PDB file as gemmi writes it, atoms N, CA and C in Angstrom:
CRYST1    1.000    1.000    1.000  90.00  90.00  90.00 P 1                      
ATOM      1  N   MET A   1       0.809  -1.188   0.000  1.00  0.00           N  
ATOM      2  CA  MET A   1       0.000   0.000   0.000  1.00  0.00           C  
ATOM      3  C   MET A   1       0.857   1.259   0.000  1.00  0.00           C  
ATOM      4  N   LEU A   2       1.928   1.233   0.751  1.00  0.00           N  
ATOM      5  CA  LEU A   2       2.789   2.400   0.844  1.00  0.00           C  
ATOM      6  C   LEU A   2       3.435   2.710  -0.498  1.00  0.00           C  
ATOM      7  N   CYS A   3       3.795   1.665  -1.234  1.00  0.00           N  
ATOM      8  CA  CYS A   3       4.411   1.880  -2.549  1.00  0.00           C  
ATOM      9  C   CYS A   3       3.438   2.560  -3.497  1.00  0.00           C  
ATOM     10  N   GLN A   4       2.171   2.156  -3.440  1.00  0.00           N  
ATOM     11  CA  GLN A   4       1.184   2.774  -4.317  1.00  0.00           C  
ATOM     12  C   GLN A   4       0.984   4.245  -3.966  1.00  0.00           C  
ATOM     13  N   GLY A   5       1.010   4.572  -2.699  1.00  0.00           N  
ATOM     14  CA  GLY A   5       0.872   5.962  -2.268  1.00  0.00           C  
ATOM     15  C   GLY A   5       2.003   6.816  -2.801  1.00  0.00           C  
ATOM     16  N   LYS A   6       3.229   6.284  -2.761  1.00  0.00           N  
ATOM     17  CA  LYS A   6       4.367   7.027  -3.292  1.00  0.00           C  
ATOM     18  C   LYS A   6       4.232   7.203  -4.795  1.00  0.00           C  
ATOM     19  N   LEU A   7       3.752   6.145  -5.465  1.00  0.00           N  
ATOM     20  CA  LEU A   7       3.581   6.208  -6.911  1.00  0.00           C  
ATOM     21  C   LEU A   7       2.554   7.279  -7.275  1.00  0.00           C  
ATOM     22  N   VAL A   8       1.460   7.338  -6.552  1.00  0.00           N  
ATOM     23  CA  VAL A   8       0.421   8.334  -6.818  1.00  0.00           C  
ATOM     24  C   VAL A   8       0.969   9.729  -6.591  1.00  0.00           C  
ATOM     25  N   GLN A   9       1.766   9.909  -5.535  1.00  0.00           N  
ATOM     26  CA  GLN A   9       2.361  11.209  -5.269  1.00  0.00           C  
ATOM     27  C   GLN A   9       3.309  11.621  -6.386  1.00  0.00           C  
ATOM     28  N   GLU A  10       4.093  10.681  -6.892  1.00  0.00           N  
ATOM     29  CA  GLU A  10       5.019  10.991  -7.974  1.00  0.00           C  
ATOM     30  C   GLU A  10       4.275  11.372  -9.249  1.00  0.00           C  
ATOM     31  N   VAL A  11       3.193  10.667  -9.546  1.00  0.00           N  
ATOM     32  CA  VAL A  11       2.406  10.964 -10.737  1.00  0.00           C  
ATOM     33  C   VAL A  11       1.802  12.358 -10.610  1.00  0.00           C  
ATOM     34  N   ARG A  12       1.268  12.677  -9.433  1.00  0.00           N  
ATOM     35  CA  ARG A  12       0.688  14.003  -9.229  1.00  0.00           C  
ATOM     36  C   ARG A  12       1.752  15.086  -9.357  1.00  0.00           C  
ATOM     37  N   ARG A  13       2.936  14.821  -8.829  1.00  0.00           N  
ATOM     38  CA  ARG A  13       4.018  15.789  -8.914  1.00  0.00           C  
ATOM     39  C   ARG A  13       4.400  16.014 -10.373  1.00  0.00           C  
ATOM     40  N   GLU A  14       4.459  14.925 -11.157  1.00  0.00           N  
ATOM     41  CA  GLU A  14       4.793  15.056 -12.573  1.00  0.00           C  
ATOM     42  C   GLU A  14       3.713  15.839 -13.320  1.00  0.00           C  
ATOM     43  N   GLU A  15       2.441  15.607 -12.976  1.00  0.00           N  
ATOM     44  CA  GLU A  15       1.362  16.334 -13.631  1.00  0.00           C  
ATOM     45  C   GLU A  15       1.479  17.827 -13.356  1.00  0.00           C  
ATOM     46  N   ARG A  16       1.804  18.181 -12.119  1.00  0.00           N  
ATOM     47  CA  ARG A  16       1.942  19.591 -11.779  1.00  0.00           C  
ATOM     48  C   ARG A  16       3.132  20.224 -12.480  1.00  0.00           C  
ATOM     49  N   SER A  17       4.203  19.482 -12.631  1.00  0.00           N  
ATOM     50  CA  SER A  17       5.406  20.066 -13.214  1.00  0.00           C  
ATOM     51  C   SER A  17       5.280  20.268 -14.721  1.00  0.00           C  
ATOM     52  N   THR A  18       4.382  19.557 -15.384  1.00  0.00           N  
ATOM     53  CA  THR A  18       4.257  19.700 -16.830  1.00  0.00           C  
ATOM     54  C   THR A  18       3.348  20.865 -17.217  1.00  0.00           C  
ATOM     55  N   GLN A  19       2.578  21.372 -16.281  1.00  0.00           N  
ATOM     56  CA  GLN A  19       1.701  22.491 -16.602  1.00  0.00           C  
ATOM     57  C   GLN A  19       2.511  23.778 -16.606  1.00  0.00           C  
ATOM     58  N   ARG A  20       2.377  24.539 -17.681  1.00  0.00           N  
ATOM     59  CA  ARG A  20       3.095  25.814 -17.776  1.00  0.00           C  
ATOM     60  C   ARG A  20       2.275  26.910 -17.134  1.00  0.00           C  
ATOM     61  N   LYS A  21       2.968  27.797 -16.488  1.00  0.00           N  
ATOM     62  CA  LYS A  21       2.327  28.942 -15.865  1.00  0.00           C  
ATOM     63  C   LYS A  21       2.214  30.035 -16.918  1.00  0.00           C  
ATOM     64  N   GLN A  22       1.011  30.545 -17.132  1.00  0.00           N  
ATOM     65  CA  GLN A  22       0.815  31.588 -18.120  1.00  0.00           C  
ATOM     66  C   GLN A  22       0.475  32.887 -17.411  1.00  0.00           C  
ATOM     67  N   SER A  23       1.247  33.908 -17.700  1.00  0.00           N  
ATOM     68  CA  SER A  23       1.062  35.204 -17.064  1.00  0.00           C  
ATOM     69  C   SER A  23       0.424  36.176 -18.042  1.00  0.00           C  
ATOM     70  N   ARG A  24      -0.386  37.076 -17.504  1.00  0.00           N  
ATOM     71  CA  ARG A  24      -1.025  38.081 -18.337  1.00  0.00           C  
ATOM     72  C   ARG A  24      -0.022  39.163 -18.699  1.00  0.00           C  
ATOM     73  N   ALA A  25      -0.317  39.875 -19.765  1.00  0.00           N  
ATOM     74  CA  ALA A  25       0.585  40.906 -20.278  1.00  0.00           C  
ATOM     75  C   ALA A  25       0.796  42.026 -19.261  1.00  0.00           C  
ATOM     76  N   GLU A  26      -0.251  42.395 -18.545  1.00  0.00           N  
ATOM     77  CA  GLU A  26      -0.125  43.464 -17.558  1.00  0.00           C  
ATOM     78  C   GLU A  26       0.854  43.075 -16.454  1.00  0.00           C  
ATOM     79  N   PHE A  27       0.775  41.818 -16.027  1.00  0.00           N  
ATOM     80  CA  PHE A  27       1.665  41.316 -14.987  1.00  0.00           C  
ATOM     81  C   PHE A  27       3.111  41.331 -15.478  1.00  0.00           C  
ATOM     82  N   LYS A  28       3.316  40.857 -16.700  1.00  0.00           N  
ATOM     83  CA  LYS A  28       4.665  40.828 -17.275  1.00  0.00           C  
ATOM     84  C   LYS A  28       5.231  42.243 -17.376  1.00  0.00           C  
ATOM     85  N   ALA A  29       4.408  43.176 -17.820  1.00  0.00           N  
ATOM     86  CA  ALA A  29       4.868  44.554 -17.971  1.00  0.00           C  
ATOM     87  C   ALA A  29       5.231  45.162 -16.621  1.00  0.00           C  
ATOM     88  N   ARG A  30       4.417  44.891 -15.609  1.00  0.00           N  
ATOM     89  CA  ARG A  30       4.685  45.443 -14.277  1.00  0.00           C  
ATOM     90  C   ARG A  30       5.991  44.903 -13.716  1.00  0.00           C  
ATOM     91  N   VAL A  31       6.200  43.579 -13.856  1.00  0.00           N  
ATOM     92  CA  VAL A  31       7.421  42.964 -13.335  1.00  0.00           C  
ATOM     93  C   VAL A  31       8.633  43.451 -14.125  1.00  0.00           C  
ATOM     94  N   ALA A  32       8.515  43.524 -15.440  1.00  0.00           N  
ATOM     95  CA  ALA A  32       9.635  43.967 -16.273  1.00  0.00           C  
ATOM     96  C   ALA A  32       9.993  45.416 -15.989  1.00  0.00           C  
ATOM     97  N   LEU A  33       8.997  46.248 -15.771  1.00  0.00           N  
ATOM     98  CA  LEU A  33       9.253  47.650 -15.469  1.00  0.00           C  
ATOM     99  C   LEU A  33       9.951  47.798 -14.116  1.00  0.00           C  
ATOM    100  N   GLU A  34       9.515  46.994 -13.163  1.00  0.00           N  
ATOM    101  CA  GLU A  34      10.160  47.029 -11.856  1.00  0.00           C  
ATOM    102  C   GLU A  34      11.608  46.543 -11.953  1.00  0.00           C  
ATOM    103  N   ALA A  35      11.840  45.539 -12.793  1.00  0.00           N  
ATOM    104  CA  ALA A  35      13.211  45.050 -12.993  1.00  0.00           C  
ATOM    105  C   ALA A  35      14.054  46.112 -13.693  1.00  0.00           C  
ATOM    106  N   LEU A  36      13.453  46.834 -14.609  1.00  0.00           N  
ATOM    107  CA  LEU A  36      14.161  47.878 -15.342  1.00  0.00           C  
ATOM    108  C   LEU A  36      14.547  49.041 -14.422  1.00  0.00           C  
ATOM    109  N   LYS A  37      13.698  49.325 -13.443  1.00  0.00           N  
ATOM    110  CA  LYS A  37      14.016  50.375 -12.484  1.00  0.00           C  
ATOM    111  C   LYS A  37      15.276  50.039 -11.683  1.00  0.00           C  
ATOM    112  N   GLY A  38      15.471  48.759 -11.378  1.00  0.00           N  
ATOM    113  CA  GLY A  38      16.674  48.329 -10.686  1.00  0.00           C  
ATOM    114  C   GLY A  38      16.662  48.550  -9.190  1.00  0.00           C  
ATOM    115  N   LEU A  39      15.518  48.794  -8.603  1.00  0.00           N  
ATOM    116  CA  LEU A  39      15.450  49.005  -7.162  1.00  0.00           C  
ATOM    117  C   LEU A  39      15.605  47.695  -6.386  1.00  0.00           C  
ATOM    118  N   LYS A  40      15.220  46.583  -7.015  1.00  0.00           N  
ATOM    119  CA  LYS A  40      15.359  45.259  -6.404  1.00  0.00           C  
ATOM    120  C   LYS A  40      16.134  44.363  -7.356  1.00  0.00           C  
ATOM    121  N   THR A  41      16.768  43.346  -6.807  1.00  0.00           N  
ATOM    122  CA  THR A  41      17.493  42.392  -7.639  1.00  0.00           C  
ATOM    123  C   THR A  41      16.505  41.439  -8.309  1.00  0.00           C  
ATOM    124  N   GLY A  42      17.007  40.714  -9.272  1.00  0.00           N  
ATOM    125  CA  GLY A  42      16.168  39.740  -9.958  1.00  0.00           C  
ATOM    126  C   GLY A  42      15.645  38.674  -9.019  1.00  0.00           C  
ATOM    127  N   ASN A  43      16.475  38.240  -8.090  1.00  0.00           N  
ATOM    128  CA  ASN A  43      16.049  37.218  -7.132  1.00  0.00           C  
ATOM    129  C   ASN A  43      14.986  37.754  -6.175  1.00  0.00           C  
ATOM    130  N   GLU A  44      15.107  38.998  -5.772  1.00  0.00           N  
ATOM    131  CA  GLU A  44      14.089  39.592  -4.899  1.00  0.00           C  
ATOM    132  C   GLU A  44      12.752  39.690  -5.623  1.00  0.00           C  
ATOM    133  N   LEU A  45      12.798  40.120  -6.869  1.00  0.00           N  
ATOM    134  CA  LEU A  45      11.564  40.190  -7.662  1.00  0.00           C  
ATOM    135  C   LEU A  45      10.976  38.802  -7.893  1.00  0.00           C  
ATOM    136  N   ALA A  46      11.852  37.836  -8.132  1.00  0.00           N  
ATOM    137  CA  ALA A  46      11.389  36.470  -8.375  1.00  0.00           C  
ATOM    138  C   ALA A  46      10.657  35.920  -7.158  1.00  0.00           C  
ATOM    139  N   SER A  47      11.198  36.148  -5.981  1.00  0.00           N  
ATOM    140  CA  SER A  47      10.524  35.634  -4.784  1.00  0.00           C  
ATOM    141  C   SER A  47       9.253  36.431  -4.493  1.00  0.00           C  
ATOM    142  N   ALA A  48       9.241  37.710  -4.807  1.00  0.00           N  
ATOM    143  CA  ALA A  48       8.055  38.528  -4.550  1.00  0.00           C  
ATOM    144  C   ALA A  48       6.902  38.164  -5.483  1.00  0.00           C  
ATOM    145  N   TYR A  49       7.217  37.873  -6.746  1.00  0.00           N  
ATOM    146  CA  TYR A  49       6.173  37.608  -7.735  1.00  0.00           C  
ATOM    147  C   TYR A  49       5.996  36.130  -8.077  1.00  0.00           C  
ATOM    148  N   GLY A  50       6.863  35.275  -7.569  1.00  0.00           N  
ATOM    149  CA  GLY A  50       6.725  33.847  -7.845  1.00  0.00           C  
ATOM    150  C   GLY A  50       7.083  33.470  -9.267  1.00  0.00           C  
ATOM    151  N   VAL A  51       8.062  34.150  -9.831  1.00  0.00           N  
ATOM    152  CA  VAL A  51       8.497  33.902 -11.204  1.00  0.00           C  
ATOM    153  C   VAL A  51       9.998  33.647 -11.177  1.00  0.00           C  
ATOM    154  N   HIS A  52      10.484  32.830 -12.086  1.00  0.00           N  
ATOM    155  CA  HIS A  52      11.915  32.516 -12.129  1.00  0.00           C  
ATOM    156  C   HIS A  52      12.713  33.758 -12.544  1.00  0.00           C  
ATOM    157  N   PRO A  53      13.880  33.974 -11.943  1.00  0.00           N  
ATOM    158  CA  PRO A  53      14.694  35.149 -12.280  1.00  0.00           C  
ATOM    159  C   PRO A  53      15.064  35.240 -13.753  1.00  0.00           C  
ATOM    160  N   THR A  54      15.277  34.106 -14.394  1.00  0.00           N  
ATOM    161  CA  THR A  54      15.596  34.115 -15.820  1.00  0.00           C  
ATOM    162  C   THR A  54      14.430  34.656 -16.635  1.00  0.00           C  
ATOM    163  N   GLN A  55      13.214  34.294 -16.227  1.00  0.00           N  
ATOM    164  CA  GLN A  55      12.031  34.785 -16.930  1.00  0.00           C  
ATOM    165  C   GLN A  55      11.916  36.301 -16.772  1.00  0.00           C  
ATOM    166  N   ILE A  56      12.209  36.794 -15.587  1.00  0.00           N  
ATOM    167  CA  ILE A  56      12.160  38.241 -15.351  1.00  0.00           C  
ATOM    168  C   ILE A  56      13.196  38.943 -16.222  1.00  0.00           C  
ATOM    169  N   ALA A  57      14.391  38.375 -16.311  1.00  0.00           N  
ATOM    170  CA  ALA A  57      15.439  38.964 -17.152  1.00  0.00           C  
ATOM    171  C   ALA A  57      15.004  38.982 -18.618  1.00  0.00           C  
ATOM    172  N   HIS A  58      14.328  37.928 -19.047  1.00  0.00           N  
ATOM    173  CA  HIS A  58      13.839  37.869 -20.426  1.00  0.00           C  
ATOM    174  C   HIS A  58      12.797  38.969 -20.675  1.00  0.00           C  
ATOM    175  N   TRP A  59      11.846  39.128 -19.751  1.00  0.00           N  
ATOM    176  CA  TRP A  59      10.825  40.176 -19.901  1.00  0.00           C  
ATOM    177  C   TRP A  59      11.464  41.555 -19.901  1.00  0.00           C  
ATOM    178  N   LYS A  60      12.459  41.755 -19.055  1.00  0.00           N  
ATOM    179  CA  LYS A  60      13.153  43.047 -18.973  1.00  0.00           C  
ATOM    180  C   LYS A  60      13.850  43.351 -20.299  1.00  0.00           C  
ATOM    181  N   HIS A  61      14.543  42.355 -20.847  1.00  0.00           N  
ATOM    182  CA  HIS A  61      15.238  42.541 -22.120  1.00  0.00           C  
ATOM    183  C   HIS A  61      14.248  42.864 -23.237  1.00  0.00           C  
ATOM    184  N   ARG A  62      13.129  42.160 -23.243  1.00  0.00           N  
ATOM    185  CA  ARG A  62      12.122  42.399 -24.281  1.00  0.00           C  
ATOM    186  C   ARG A  62      11.539  43.805 -24.155  1.00  0.00           C  
ATOM    187  N   LEU A  63      11.325  44.256 -22.918  1.00  0.00           N  
ATOM    188  CA  LEU A  63      10.825  45.608 -22.703  1.00  0.00           C  
ATOM    189  C   LEU A  63      11.816  46.645 -23.213  1.00  0.00           C  
ATOM    190  N   GLN A  64      13.086  46.438 -22.917  1.00  0.00           N  
ATOM    191  CA  GLN A  64      14.112  47.373 -23.385  1.00  0.00           C  
ATOM    192  C   GLN A  64      14.168  47.395 -24.909  1.00  0.00           C  
ATOM    193  N   LYS A  65      14.001  46.243 -25.512  1.00  0.00           N  
ATOM    194  CA  LYS A  65      14.103  46.130 -26.964  1.00  0.00           C  
ATOM    195  C   LYS A  65      12.909  46.779 -27.674  1.00  0.00           C  
ATOM    196  N   GLU A  66      11.715  46.618 -27.119  1.00  0.00           N  
ATOM    197  CA  GLU A  66      10.508  47.079 -27.800  1.00  0.00           C  
ATOM    198  C   GLU A  66      10.040  48.469 -27.358  1.00  0.00           C  
ATOM    199  N   MET A  67      10.655  49.040 -26.342  1.00  0.00           N  
ATOM    200  CA  MET A  67      10.228  50.343 -25.855  1.00  0.00           C  
ATOM    201  C   MET A  67      10.332  51.453 -26.905  1.00  0.00           C  
ATOM    202  N   PRO A  68      11.384  51.538 -27.691  1.00  0.00           N  
ATOM    203  CA  PRO A  68      11.449  52.613 -28.698  1.00  0.00           C  
ATOM    204  C   PRO A  68      10.338  52.535 -29.748  1.00  0.00           C  
ATOM    205  N   ASP A  69       9.849  51.333 -30.028  1.00  0.00           N  
ATOM    206  CA  ASP A  69       8.796  51.178 -31.030  1.00  0.00           C  
ATOM    207  C   ASP A  69       7.461  51.755 -30.575  1.00  0.00           C  
ATOM    208  N   ILE A  70       7.296  51.925 -29.288  1.00  0.00           N  
ATOM    209  CA  ILE A  70       6.030  52.437 -28.776  1.00  0.00           C  
ATOM    210  C   ILE A  70       5.754  53.834 -29.321  1.00  0.00           C  
ATOM    211  N   PHE A  71       6.801  54.639 -29.433  1.00  0.00           N  
ATOM    212  CA  PHE A  71       6.629  56.025 -29.834  1.00  0.00           C  
ATOM    213  C   PHE A  71       6.991  56.284 -31.291  1.00  0.00           C  
ATOM    214  N   SER A  72       7.345  55.266 -32.036  1.00  0.00           N  
ATOM    215  CA  SER A  72       7.788  55.494 -33.405  1.00  0.00           C  
ATOM    216  C   SER A  72       6.609  55.634 -34.370  1.00  0.00           C  
ATOM    217  N   ALA A  73       6.840  56.378 -35.433  1.00  0.00           N  
ATOM    218  CA  ALA A  73       5.829  56.569 -36.467  1.00  0.00           C  
ATOM    219  C   ALA A  73       5.689  55.311 -37.321  1.00  0.00           C  
ATOM    220  N   ARG A  74       6.769  54.541 -37.401  1.00  0.00           N  
ATOM    221  CA  ARG A  74       6.707  53.310 -38.204  1.00  0.00           C  
ATOM    222  C   ARG A  74       5.693  52.333 -37.622  1.00  0.00           C  
ATOM    223  N   ARG A  75       5.592  52.292 -36.309  1.00  0.00           N  
ATOM    224  CA  ARG A  75       4.646  51.376 -35.678  1.00  0.00           C  
ATOM    225  C   ARG A  75       3.226  51.762 -36.063  1.00  0.00           C  
ATOM    226  N   ALA A  76       2.917  53.056 -36.027  1.00  0.00           N  
ATOM    227  CA  ALA A  76       1.577  53.517 -36.395  1.00  0.00           C  
ATOM    228  C   ALA A  76       1.278  53.170 -37.846  1.00  0.00           C  
ATOM    229  N   LYS A  77       2.276  53.327 -38.719  1.00  0.00           N  
ATOM    230  CA  LYS A  77       2.092  52.999 -40.135  1.00  0.00           C  
ATOM    231  C   LYS A  77       1.860  51.501 -40.306  1.00  0.00           C  
ATOM    232  N   ARG A  78       2.637  50.683 -39.575  1.00  0.00           N  
ATOM    233  CA  ARG A  78       2.464  49.229 -39.648  1.00  0.00           C  
ATOM    234  C   ARG A  78       1.066  48.827 -39.201  1.00  0.00           C  
ATOM    235  N   GLU A  79       0.587  49.425 -38.109  1.00  0.00           N  
ATOM    236  CA  GLU A  79      -0.752  49.096 -37.620  1.00  0.00           C  
ATOM    237  C   GLU A  79      -1.816  49.507 -38.626  1.00  0.00           C  
ATOM    238  N   HIS A  80      -1.636  50.681 -39.248  1.00  0.00           N  
ATOM    239  CA  HIS A  80      -2.586  51.143 -40.249  1.00  0.00           C  
ATOM    240  C   HIS A  80      -2.575  50.208 -41.464  1.00  0.00           C  
ATOM    241  N   ASP A  81      -1.382  49.812 -41.918  1.00  0.00           N  
ATOM    242  CA  ASP A  81      -1.274  48.895 -43.051  1.00  0.00           C  
ATOM    243  C   ASP A  81      -1.923  47.545 -42.729  1.00  0.00           C  
ATOM    244  N   HIS A  82      -1.750  47.092 -41.496  1.00  0.00           N  
ATOM    245  CA  HIS A  82      -2.333  45.820 -41.079  1.00  0.00           C  
ATOM    246  C   HIS A  82      -3.865  45.903 -41.098  1.00  0.00           C  
ATOM    247  N   GLU A  83      -4.401  47.007 -40.597  1.00  0.00           N  
ATOM    248  CA  GLU A  83      -5.854  47.189 -40.595  1.00  0.00           C  
ATOM    249  C   GLU A  83      -6.402  47.268 -42.015  1.00  0.00           C  
ATOM    250  N   ALA A  84      -5.684  47.947 -42.905  1.00  0.00           N  
ATOM    251  CA  ALA A  84      -6.121  48.045 -44.298  1.00  0.00           C  
ATOM    252  C   ALA A  84      -6.097  46.673 -44.974  1.00  0.00           C  
ATOM    253  N   PHE A  85      -5.063  45.899 -44.699  1.00  0.00           N  
ATOM    254  CA  PHE A  85      -4.951  44.554 -45.261  1.00  0.00           C  
ATOM    255  C   PHE A  85      -6.079  43.664 -44.742  1.00  0.00           C  
ATOM    256  N   GLN A  86      -6.379  43.798 -43.447  1.00  0.00           N  
ATOM    257  CA  GLN A  86      -7.448  43.006 -42.854  1.00  0.00           C  
ATOM    258  C   GLN A  86      -8.798  43.380 -43.478  1.00  0.00           C  
ATOM    259  N   ALA A  87      -9.035  44.655 -43.713  1.00  0.00           N  
ATOM    260  CA  ALA A  87     -10.276  45.090 -44.341  1.00  0.00           C  
ATOM    261  C   ALA A  87     -10.387  44.534 -45.761  1.00  0.00           C  
ATOM    262  N   GLN A  88      -9.269  44.509 -46.476  1.00  0.00           N  
ATOM    263  CA  GLN A  88      -9.256  43.964 -47.831  1.00  0.00           C  
ATOM    264  C   GLN A  88      -9.608  42.470 -47.808  1.00  0.00           C  
ATOM    265  N   LEU A  89      -9.073  41.754 -46.839  1.00  0.00           N  
ATOM    266  CA  LEU A  89      -9.382  40.327 -46.733  1.00  0.00           C  
ATOM    267  C   LEU A  89     -10.855  40.100 -46.426  1.00  0.00           C  
ATOM    268  N   TYR A  90     -11.431  40.913 -45.541  1.00  0.00           N  
ATOM    269  CA  TYR A  90     -12.850  40.775 -45.240  1.00  0.00           C  
ATOM    270  C   TYR A  90     -13.703  41.062 -46.472  1.00  0.00           C  
ATOM    271  N   GLN A  91     -13.280  41.989 -47.313  1.00  0.00           N  
ATOM    272  CA  GLN A  91     -14.011  42.272 -48.542  1.00  0.00           C  
ATOM    273  C   GLN A  91     -13.963  41.080 -49.488  1.00  0.00           C  
ATOM    274  N   GLN A  92     -12.876  40.336 -49.482  1.00  0.00           N  
ATOM    275  CA  GLN A  92     -12.764  39.155 -50.334  1.00  0.00           C  
ATOM    276  C   GLN A  92     -13.560  37.983 -49.774  1.00  0.00           C  
ATOM    277  N   ILE A  93     -13.677  37.915 -48.461  1.00  0.00           N  
ATOM    278  CA  ILE A  93     -14.385  36.791 -47.834  1.00  0.00           C  
ATOM    279  C   ILE A  93     -15.873  36.828 -48.179  1.00  0.00           C  
ATOM    280  N   GLY A  94     -16.466  38.020 -48.206  1.00  0.00           N  
ATOM    281  CA  GLY A  94     -17.906  38.140 -48.470  1.00  0.00           C  
ATOM    282  C   GLY A  94     -18.346  37.449 -49.751  1.00  0.00           C  
ATOM    283  N   PRO A  95     -17.799  37.832 -50.909  1.00  0.00           N  
ATOM    284  CA  PRO A  95     -18.214  37.174 -52.158  1.00  0.00           C  
ATOM    285  C   PRO A  95     -17.883  35.681 -52.188  1.00  0.00           C  
ATOM    286  N   LEU A  96     -16.785  35.295 -51.575  1.00  0.00           N  
ATOM    287  CA  LEU A  96     -16.434  33.873 -51.555  1.00  0.00           C  
ATOM    288  C   LEU A  96     -17.446  33.066 -50.743  1.00  0.00           C  
ATOM    289  N   LYS A  97     -17.926  33.620 -49.649  1.00  0.00           N  
ATOM    290  CA  LYS A  97     -18.928  32.932 -48.847  1.00  0.00           C  
ATOM    291  C   LYS A  97     -20.233  32.805 -49.624  1.00  0.00           C  
ATOM    292  N   VAL A  98     -20.611  33.866 -50.325  1.00  0.00           N  
ATOM    293  CA  VAL A  98     -21.838  33.821 -51.139  1.00  0.00           C  
ATOM    294  C   VAL A  98     -21.698  32.748 -52.211  1.00  0.00           C  
ATOM    295  N   ALA A  99     -20.549  32.692 -52.875  1.00  0.00           N  
ATOM    296  CA  ALA A  99     -20.332  31.685 -53.923  1.00  0.00           C  
ATOM    297  C   ALA A  99     -20.366  30.281 -53.337  1.00  0.00           C  
ATOM    298  N   LEU A 100     -19.759  30.101 -52.162  1.00  0.00           N  
ATOM    299  CA  LEU A 100     -19.757  28.781 -51.521  1.00  0.00           C  
ATOM    300  C   LEU A 100     -21.171  28.359 -51.154  1.00  0.00           C  
ATOM    301  N   ASP A 101     -21.958  29.268 -50.612  1.00  0.00           N  
ATOM    302  CA  ASP A 101     -23.349  28.949 -50.274  1.00  0.00           C  
ATOM    303  C   ASP A 101     -24.135  28.574 -51.516  1.00  0.00           C  
ATOM    304  N   TRP A 102     -23.887  29.264 -52.629  1.00  0.00           N  
ATOM    305  CA  TRP A 102     -24.593  28.958 -53.880  1.00  0.00           C  
ATOM    306  C   TRP A 102     -24.238  27.556 -54.376  1.00  0.00           C  
ATOM    307  N   VAL A 103     -22.922  27.215 -54.299  1.00  0.00           N  
ATOM    308  CA  VAL A 103     -22.494  25.890 -54.747  1.00  0.00           C  
ATOM    309  C   VAL A 103     -23.089  24.805 -53.847  1.00  0.00           C  
ATOM    310  N   LYS A 104     -23.123  25.049 -52.560  1.00  0.00           N  
ATOM    311  CA  LYS A 104     -23.710  24.073 -51.647  1.00  0.00           C  
ATOM    312  C   LYS A 104     -25.199  23.884 -51.939  1.00  0.00           C  
ATOM    313  N   LYS A 105     -25.889  24.991 -52.238  1.00  0.00           N  
ATOM    314  CA  LYS A 105     -27.316  24.919 -52.547  1.00  0.00           C  
ATOM    315  C   LYS A 105     -27.552  24.113 -53.815  1.00  0.00           C  
ATOM    316  N   LYS A 106     -26.723  24.347 -54.851  1.00  0.00           N  
ATOM    317  CA  LYS A 106     -26.879  23.632 -56.116  1.00  0.00           C  
ATOM    318  C   LYS A 106     -26.525  22.153 -55.965  1.00  0.00           C  
ATOM    319  N   ALA A 107     -25.581  21.844 -55.062  1.00  0.00           N  
ATOM    320  CA  ALA A 107     -25.169  20.458 -54.857  1.00  0.00           C  
ATOM    321  C   ALA A 107     -26.115  19.721 -53.926  1.00  0.00           C  
ATOM    322  N   GLY A 108     -27.027  20.458 -53.280  1.00  0.00           N  
ATOM    323  CA  GLY A 108     -27.980  19.838 -52.381  1.00  0.00           C  
ATOM    324  C   GLY A 108     -27.397  19.591 -50.994  1.00  0.00           C  
ATOM    325  N   LEU A 109     -26.324  20.267 -50.657  1.00  0.00           N  
ATOM    326  CA  LEU A 109     -25.731  20.119 -49.329  1.00  0.00           C  
ATOM    327  C   LEU A 109     -26.343  21.125 -48.360  1.00  0.00           C  
ATOM    328  N   PRO A 110     -26.362  20.792 -47.085  1.00  0.00           N  
ATOM    329  CA  PRO A 110     -26.887  21.776 -46.117  1.00  0.00           C  
ATOM    330  C   PRO A 110     -25.917  22.963 -45.988  1.00  0.00           C  
ATOM    331  N   PRO A 111     -26.445  24.156 -45.790  1.00  0.00           N  
ATOM    332  CA  PRO A 111     -25.594  25.367 -45.749  1.00  0.00           C  
ATOM    333  C   PRO A 111     -24.674  25.416 -44.552  1.00  0.00           C  
TER     334      PRO A 111                                                      
END                                                                             
């Protein structure tokens, strides 16, 4: 009986270790900004927020890398181009859906 109890505990431990922790963007930004300020060490932040120090360093590096893009004009242009491209795709989807429904109707398939 004792062996089975240990086996069950090991299986449960393995199940817990395979689940990845997913953090929200706001949380990542707050931790990365605090790391960027440098008031606390990576280990202090890790123990305070329950995140590995390497992960905090990664978020900090990403924040430093992407911060200049926040205020750049190129980013606004990219977002505008993306929205225009998306609108163009939606315009193409409409007629294609109508054509598909027509073919399904002629073939006797349910819509």
